[in-house]
N, C-alpha and C positions, 0 to 999 in steps of 0.2 A: 659927695664925700665931704665930710667936715674935717678940717685940720685943727687939731687941738694943740695949743701952745702952752707949755708948762712954764710959768713965769717965776717959779720958786727956785732958790739956790739950795745946794746940798746943805743939810742941817736944818732946813726950815721945818717947822712943826705946824701942821694944819689939823683942823677938826673937819671931818668929812664922813660921809657914809659911803659904803660900797654900792656900786650899781647892782641891780637885780641879777644880772648875768654872773657877776663875780660871787655874789652870795650863794647863788644856786649851785656853784661848783663844790660847796661843802656839804657834809652830811646834815640831816635835819636838826640835830642837837646844836651844832655850831651855827647853823643858819639863824636861829633865834638870837644867839649871842652877838652875831655880827651884823644884824639887820639895822641897828641903831647907829648913832653917831659915834665914831671912833677917833682917836688921835693918831695921826701918822707922821713919820719923820722921813724926809727925803734923803735917800742914800747917795753916795758919790757916783754910782753908776746910773742915776736918774730914776730908779724905781723907788717905790714908797713902801715902808715897813710899818706895821702897827707899833706904836711907841710902847716900849716895855714888853711887848709880846706876851702879855698876861695870859693869853690862851695857848701859849706854846706854839704860835704860828711862826714857822720859819719862812713861809711864803711871802714874797714881796708882790706888790701890785704896780701896774702901770698907771700913769696919770689918768688915762681914759677910764680906769676902773673906779675912780673916785668921783662922787657926785658932790657938787657945790663945796669945794674946799675953801676954807676960810683960814687965813694965816693967824696963828695964835702967838708964837714967839719963836726965837731961834734957840737951838739947843746949845 
């Protein structure tokens, strides 16, 4: 079992892609839109939300759902 540590503070903005398992949870049309790199912002509760929610996504993701997050800036 691998323990993942989230080093980011709330308000951090990262560029990352979703893991295949997270993308597969969406319908085929959204899968194509979510397969590439997205920008996420860390919420106060520790989850990650797509920045701007351009696609109308109310869903938040756990740090484990993000692949290779790279910090961009703070919000």
